[in-house]
VEXMAR-705911 format. One record per residue (C-alpha): x, y, z. Coordinates in pm, whole numbers, plus 50000, padded with zeros to 5 digits. Each point is the difference from the previous one (the first is absolute). Layout:
<sites>
XYZ/...
</sites>
This chain:
<sites>
484455191849145/498725001949663/497315022549886/499415014850341/501435032649983/498235011749670/496704982850120/499845008250364/497085025649967/498044978449754/500604969450232/498595021050302/496965012349790/499294965349916/500024988550359/497985028050119/497464993749750/499524963150099/496544995750160/500464993650378/503524993249964/502455011250290/501875029249873/503814999849944/501875018450226/502985022949909/503194988050032/502405017850254/502145026549908/497645027049855/502745019149801/500294967049780/496414994349986/499645007049645/502574974049901/499204973850286/497784967849960/496675001250161/499804980750331/497404975150113/499744990650369/498894964950057/498105013450290/497735015549744/498964966849846/499314982650318/503254988550184/499514996550357/503864999850093/499074982650331/502404967149949/496994977049999/497675011249719/500704986849649/501115030949809/500764983649671/496835010349800/500735035050132/503625000149872/498614986849673/497455028149944/502525026150071/502444982549750/497394999649724/499015035450067/503585010049962/500384980949696/496605011049849/501135036650036/503034996349796/502514990450311/500455011650332/501094993450356/498224976750208/500695011350363/499864979850331/499855025950297/501254985650337/498264968550109/500054961949967/498494987649697/499084963950006/500084984649616/498324967349995/499714994949606/502635004849723/500085037149903/499995003849623/502495029349874/499215020449715/502195023449774/500895036650088/499384995450375/502295001150287/499104990150337/501275024750265/500154987750364/500315028350230/502204997350341/497904979750233/498114982549723/500394959349992/498004976949764/500004966950172/499874964849838/497234974750101/499674965050122/496574997349846/500994978749699/498205024349757/502595010249757/500114990649658/500764964249912/503334995049787/499394997349623/500964973649808/503454999949807/501064975249734/503645007550077/499764989250377/502974974749958/502725026449933/499985017650337/498654998350357/496245003850063/500445034250152/501725013149675/497364982849775/496825017650132/499365036250070/496125004050083/500334989050353/501185030850128/498915029650223/500425024049685/500094987149656/500415016049661/500804987949637/500845020449709/499655034050176/501805032149954/501205027450230/498914985350336/501665006050343/500184994250376/501125031450165/499865017350352/501444988450348/497434976950096/499964961050016/498774968349819/500124973950243/499074963149935/499444996250393/501214964649983/497104990049787/501784994549663/501554963949910/503464995149976/499484966049818/497624989949719/496615018050099/496754980850003/497045018649806/498985032750162/503605003850161/502565026649878/503524994049998/501135037849925/499255035450034/500605012949655/499804980849686/500485017649658/500534986149659/500585020249691/499945032750153/501525031549827/500825024850270/500004989550358/500935021550302/500564987450353/501125030050227/500215002650374/497694972850098/500514971550244/499094963349892/499954975750288/499244962450026/499534992149635/499804964750001/501854984949695/500675034649862/499665035950125/499935007049630/500394982349696/499925016549639/500634982049696/500145013949645/500005036050090/501975032349901/500715034250102/500054993150392/501275023450279/500344995350352/501265024850269/499834994650376/498344970149980/499964976450321/499414962349980/500004978350337/499104963649910/502794986750243/497354977150148/498514988249668/502064996149658/500975022449731/500215036549989/499735013649624/500344977249713/500505020349665/499444975349721/500415006249622/499935035750054/501935028949828/500915036150071/499955000150407/501495025250250/499674993050371/501615021850224/500165001450388/498164967350059/500194981350335/498994962349952/500234974550271/498884966149871/500214964250143/500304985049612/501425022049739/500235039150094/500175014849615/500144973749742/499935005749610/498734969549818/498724989749664/497594971249989/497454985949756/496895006750199/498645024049722/500874973549741/502945018349823/503695005750062/499755036950070/503315023150053/500955015050325/502325031950051/500755035450010/499935001650368/501665022850280/499944992350364/501505023850229/500315011350364/498144970250136/500174974750284/499214963849972/499974967150210/498654967049982/499764975050282/499994967049801/501175009449644/501255023949779/500435039250046/500415013549644/499284970049754/499814990149629/497854969649985/499334973750046/497355003349720/502035010749704/498654997049642/500245029549831/503205020849973/501115028550247/502155029649901/500975034050131/499814999950394/501595022450241/500054995550368/501455029350206/500205010550362/498404969350164/500484985450351/499114963450051/499794988150370/499174963249951/499424972149761/500144961350080/500694995249624/501545025549781/500755035850079/500295007549623/498864969349809/499584994349647/498924969949838/499074989949638/498054967650033/497345000049715/502055011749692/500135038050071/503245022249887/500825021750301/502205031249886/501205035850070/499284999650370/501815022050231/500314999550393/501385031550154/500755011350362/498144971650185/500654988450347/498934965550121/500074983750323/498914965850154/499724982449654/500114962649946/501355007249652/501165035949928/500174997149625/498874970449785/499674995549620/498764967149859/498914986149670/497594969550040/498124977249765/496634999350146/498655012449671/496335006350164/498635021449737/498074998249690/501364995249638/502744974350065/502525022350181/503794997349985/502435006450241/500435036250092/503135023750038/501215025650232/502345026949882/501265036550040/499295003050369/501885023950229/500405004950379/501395033350125/500785009950338/498444969050173/500414988050344/498564969850153/500174976350299/498694964249973/498674980150288/500674962549881/503264987549887/498264974749749/498755025249748/502965018849881/499605025849747/499514981849658/499675002949646/498894968049862/499594997449591/498954972949795/502254979649765/500555005549641/498645035149878/498275005550326/502775014150207/499465031250223/501895027149811/501135035650051/499755007850361/501965026950174/500815006350366/501185032850098/500415009550364/498074966650105/501094992050378/498384969950132/500614983550358/498744963850037/499494979550328/502624974349933/500674971150239/500264974549766/503034974349957/501744989849709/497944980549724/500334985949651/500405026949752/497884981049772/496725012249831/497294997650252/496574986349928/497225018149817/496334997849932/499565016249688/496195003550048/500495018550345/500845035450032/500765004550347/503265005150148/499884964250159/499474984949666/503645000249979/502154980650240/502285015750270/502275020449777/503664989250029/501165036550020/499015022250307/499985030049747/499395000349655/498844968349798/499895004449631/498764969749771/499555004449628/500675037550003/501915020649734/501445037650002/499665002650355/501915030450159/500785006950366/501125037350042/500955015250344/498134973650185/500434976550308/498604969150154/500654993750391/498754976250254/498705005550356/501424966650133/502954980449863/499134976449678/502034972649851/498695006149641/501585023349749/498715036049946/499044992949626/499614970349800/499115004249637/498994969549782/499575000249625/500275033949871/501865026249783/501375033050065/499995004550381/501655031150142/501055010150357/501295035350008/501085011950364/497834972550137/500354991350388/499224966250147/500304990250331/502184966550063/498674969050189/502784985450219/499404964949855/498705010349656/502174983049723/500045032049787/498425035649976/498704997149648/499294967349825/499694999449615/498754968149821/499725000349629/500025037449972/501245013549678/501735034250027/500195011650373/501605027150133/500795012450375/501495033750008/501225022350292/497884974550240/500794989350332/498864983650336/498825020650286/503745001450136/501305014049674/501564965849898/499644987849657/496944978349901/500724962649999/498654988449660/499524964249903/499134994849618/499144966949827/499134999049642/500055036249982/502115027849827/500855035350083/499665031049810/500885034650182/500135021749669/499705038850060/496475001249879/498864978750313/501855021150261/497955031150056/501805031150167/
</sites>
């Protein structure tokens, strides 16, 4: 926290000098007392922690005292704190929830009403309004939620569009600089457990989110410089989503993000997702050491629906099970963003050491670009091994239907390949990768339609007994299959129409 180390003694003196104000209690670890921020217990400001009394006013008083002292820690000792009003956060203040401390949401309908927003039409209602939350702040610096306690909406937060007085999120922050979310648990968050927009310098370690009976886990929107480690997020809707919308009246950049050593699941939707709100550009993301154990849409989803350019994104060491679509990229033309956006781009994406098992034969792993200059470009798969359910018969190998305004895997009709379906995709490389099915399938392992420079190096594909070919190339300029085979070691059967082969040495890595 800024200003705290040098100003701790002055802050304490200021607090002790307040007439009839509760004294600040020393932070734990006496050997670090000189450098530690002062701590303010909510119990000293009137909190009852009995699970029924409204403790919102006491929490706000403690926050104000900490902020007035130049910054500090607002401490929640063990107990149940009912919070029936929106708590307004302030800069330089961290809320510390001790083990056994739980802040509970309320059904009293006394939270702040949603503010008006002239940009409502550009994103869903929940993304457009921020005041109607258990905890809200705007333009704050160096704030945090730490400890090992819990903030629980208790089934009282709204998953749809809330009426006045109802909250639909636990934590709602806009334009913050310096946010820490460490150790705490967020449960039953309504539409969002945490929604941040237009922030920067965010760190999180050992955050637990359980919204499996509600909706989204954590939406990180138009935010830069983010580090998330050891997260455990179980959601119903999207678990961990990176978005950029127009709720703040501008196209804002997103990027410089690292997410490592985390576990994600999503009952109905996407586990690790870009979009669907995608106005501003995204760049420089690394996801590593992640386990995904369910998603009824995409495991690793990436869509550009509203004109965003998504680039320099890298997935490493990821294991997925029980996915509808293990990997999906799509460029759409919804254009739900201010300023007359064009069509976006997806480029420079890598997947390294990925294993995944899908659970529906319809939503094969897919790269779907748009026509013209909006192809997906520059995607490399290295040691990516996927198993899909299979079980379909033979079908037309023509281009399936597509709703360009819809980002969901189902927006594209049943893929004519059981494995990879590539449409309008250029400079796509598979190295030491494979695709298999759990049940015999009559479709090819791969179909590529309209693209350039597609390379398969040491690629393994299972062969369906009735499939017309293993790899079908339609209007592909410059394809190459090198040292590739089916699962029995036989040569892959290739059917190419309107396509040309190019296996120059520069496209065959060792």
